[in-house]
N, C-alpha and C positions, 0 to 999 in steps of 0.2 A: 441572663448569662450566655455565652455563643455557646452553642453545640457545641461537643470535640469533636472534630472529623477525624478517622488514622489513616496512617498512610495510606491507604488501598482507597480510600474516596469511598469506601460503602461501608455500611452502616455495623457497627462495633458489636461484635457476638453476632452478626448473621452467618449463615451458610455458607452467602459469596463473600465475605471477607474470610473462610478459615478454607473454601477454595482458595481462593487466591494468594495466603500464606503460608501452602501445604508447599513441602518442600525445601522450607528455607528461603522463599522468594519475595517475601510480603518487604515491601519498599520502605528505605531510610526516610525516617518524617523529612528528612532535606530534601531529597526527590519530588517535586509536587509533580500531582497527576497534570498532567493534562488534557483540560476536556475540549473536547470534539463535538462540534452541532450538527444536528442534523441536517444531512445536505450532500455534495459531492466530494469525495475522497480521492484526491487523486494520488496516488503512489509514484513515483520518480526516481528512477536507479537505471544503469546497466542490466541485462540477465544477469543472474548468478547474485547479486547484490543482496537478497535477501527478502524479497521483496514476498515471496510466496511461503516461507517458514514466519516469517511477521502475522500474516494472516491468518495462518493458518493458527498460530498459538492464540490470536485474539477472539479465534473461534473457539479451543480450547477452554478460554478464561471466560469466554462467554462476555466478551466485551461487545463481540457482535455476533448477529445469526450469520451462519452460512449463505443464505442467499441472500446478503447484501455484499459479496466479492463478486465481480463480474469482472471474471478472467478472460482477458483474449486467448491466452495459452490454451484457456479449457473448454471456449467454444469452437478452438480452432479442431482440437480433439474430436467433440461431437459433430462437429460437419464433417471432418475428416480424418475421423480415426482409422477408417479402412483403407482408404487411399492417402498418404501421408502426403502422395508428388504433386498432388493433386491443390495441396496445401500449401506451398511454395509458390505465387503466382501474384499479379497484383488483382485480376479477378475474385480471386481466395481471401483478400487480405482485405476490399471492399465490402466482401457479403460478410466477413466475419464480425467487422469494424458496427457495420450494418444492424449486425443481430447485436451488439454492444451497447449500442446504441441505444437501443428496444429498449433493452431493459436495466438501462439506467435509467429512459424516461420513465418507463412505468414503473418505479420507483420511489420517483422526485416529486411523479404526480400526484403520489398516496401521501406526500411529507414523510418518506423515508430516507436513512441513507443507504446512496449506492459507492462504493468502494471498487473503483474504477482501476484493475491491476493489469497495467501494462508494462512499458519499460518510458513511456510519454516522455523522454527526455529532450523534445525538440519541440519550438515554440508550437509550431505545427499543431503538433498531437495534443497540445495543449489546449491550444485556440479550440478544436472541437468540444472537448468535453465544456471549457467553459459559458461554449458559446448554449451548451444545454442547459449548463447549473441557471443561467441569463433567463432563459424563457422561463423558469419556479421561481423565479430569485433566490435561489437557493446558493446558500455560503459554498465558497470557496477553499475543503482545505490543505496543501499542499505537502506530503511525508514525502522526505528527500532522504534516498539511501544513496550513501558515497562513501565505500569502502573504500581501503589504499587497493592501490590497484593491484601490488603482489596478492594482501589476500581476494579481490575481485578472482584473479584468472586461477587462485587457490579451489574459491568454493567453486568456481566451474569446473575444473577439474573435478570436484569432487561427486558433483553433480553427475556428470559421464553422459550429457550432451551431444550429439553426433551432430547436431543438423546446424550448431552453432562452434566454431572456431576458438581460439582463441585471438586471433588476429579482432575477430567479430568484435568479443568482448571489451579489446580494447579499444576499437573504435566506437561503440557505445558510448564505452565510461571518455571520452577523448570529445564526443556529443555532449556528454552533459556538464565537461572543465567546461565550453564556451558559452556551454544556453543554459543552463540548469542551474546558478546560483541564485541566493535567497530573495536580493534583489532582484531579479528580473523577474522570478515568478510572483513577486509582490506585481512587480509594474503591470503583470500580462492579468492580475485580475484577482488573485490568491486571497481570501480575506486571512489565511493564515497559512506559517511556511513554518514545519519543524523536522529538522533532523531528525531520526530514528539512529540508535545508536548498535553498533556491531561489533564484530570483532575485533576490530582496532581500538574501541571502546571498554572488551573483554565483557561483552552483553552478549546474552542469551538471546534469539527471538524471543524466550518466556518474559523472558525479565525486560523488553522491550516495550512485550506487548501490559505489561502490569503497569507500563506509564501512560497507560492512554487508557485514556473512560469516554465512549461515545453515547452522545445523547438518541 
């Protein structure tokens, strides 16, 4: 007889399942868990689309360890936190993404998952990550964050960032619309592509995170 698996994908009665169902967030049985294999997970979405809130929810819900997330924004702050003006240059970007790549390689080399948290809305940005994954024969899972533009701009306002304007956010969204459709991502080499629900689907980051399970 097949063992019954609860909607959370966790052992019934386990502390992990109890945590998953805390606050009435236990998934409906009709919403299957999306299982992500160990490899590289590429987040694809414009600024303010919910990527950071999503990965924070994954960490809080013990879906992934904090060290798995390799964030270009966090690396930028680490390297240039005391001199933000120096962080906005081609040389700074090169240094930031070299460090990001180094951290991703270190994880893939030991068979661990690496979550690449940056916009990745252009084929060029994704090609760099796909090339790294191929060095280790690691699967590439792409998670798309594609909110309605009105919601995107609202979330941008809520964040209160001063380094990006609303026009910048619109430009990123337009680039994603042109160059980051699901079919294109698969054609570039993604093993799987999943849309992460957000405000448009009346889904909180915690609820979205509960839909994913990472090896």
